[in-house]
C-alpha positions as MATLAB code, in Angstrom:
seq = 'MGAGNHVKLRLRRPNRDWDFYPFDQVLDTMLHKLCYNAYGPHKSSFYKLWDELRKVYFHYFR';
ca = [
       0.304    0.001    0.101;
       2.062    3.074   -1.089;
       5.759    1.814   -0.332;
       5.388    1.406    3.110;
       3.053    4.439    4.114;
       0.748    1.762    5.418;
       0.994   -1.955    6.807;
      -2.101   -3.721    7.765;
      -2.153   -6.852    9.403;
      -5.066   -9.495   10.019;
      -5.586   -9.904   13.586;
      -8.758  -11.998   13.329;
      -8.924  -15.417   11.149;
     -11.416  -14.901    8.443;
     -15.127  -15.258    9.383;
     -14.000  -15.920   12.711;
     -14.078  -12.614   14.712;
     -13.380  -14.507   18.151;
     -10.277  -16.226   17.030;
      -7.441  -14.409   16.772;
      -3.859  -15.459   15.052;
      -1.143  -16.046   17.649;
       0.644  -13.007   18.601;
       4.270  -14.329   17.463;
       2.426  -15.025   14.144;
       1.224  -11.508   13.498;
       4.532  -10.130   14.998;
       6.891  -12.121   12.622;
       4.414  -10.978    9.470;
       4.697   -7.065   10.610;
       8.891   -7.473   10.860;
       8.697   -9.468    7.459;
       6.351   -6.262    6.120;
       8.968   -3.866    7.733;
      11.731   -5.774    5.587;
      10.314   -4.436    2.540;
      10.500   -0.641    3.413;
      14.131   -1.359    3.391;
      14.818   -3.892    0.863;
      12.100   -4.427   -1.528;
      12.459   -8.036   -2.813;
      13.127  -11.013   -1.273;
      17.428  -11.401   -1.563;
      20.044  -12.236    0.931;
      19.791   -8.641    2.209;
      15.829   -8.667    3.035;
      16.299  -12.219    5.105;
      19.459  -10.540    6.976;
      17.564   -7.716    8.235;
      14.121  -10.115    8.938;
      16.949  -12.381   11.064;
      18.072   -9.433   12.780;
      14.729   -8.049   13.834;
      13.491  -11.262   15.203;
      16.683  -11.475   17.368;
      15.915   -8.205   18.802;
      12.742   -9.046   19.513;
      13.700  -12.426   20.970;
      16.315  -11.050   23.187;
      14.334   -7.969   24.630;
      10.963   -9.240   24.661;
      10.698  -13.100   25.080;
];
């Protein structure tokens, strides 16, 4: 949506308003989408940044 101006995440499973996706899955999807802002397509630099962001999350918040 406009080169990273908006990132939309689905929190609930389709057609099941009472059933949320697991937090870690939503967070990992968000980190993945944010990597597009820095590197665009999936290349080694994209995956390297995604791995770094995951490590930071697990270090500080798990």
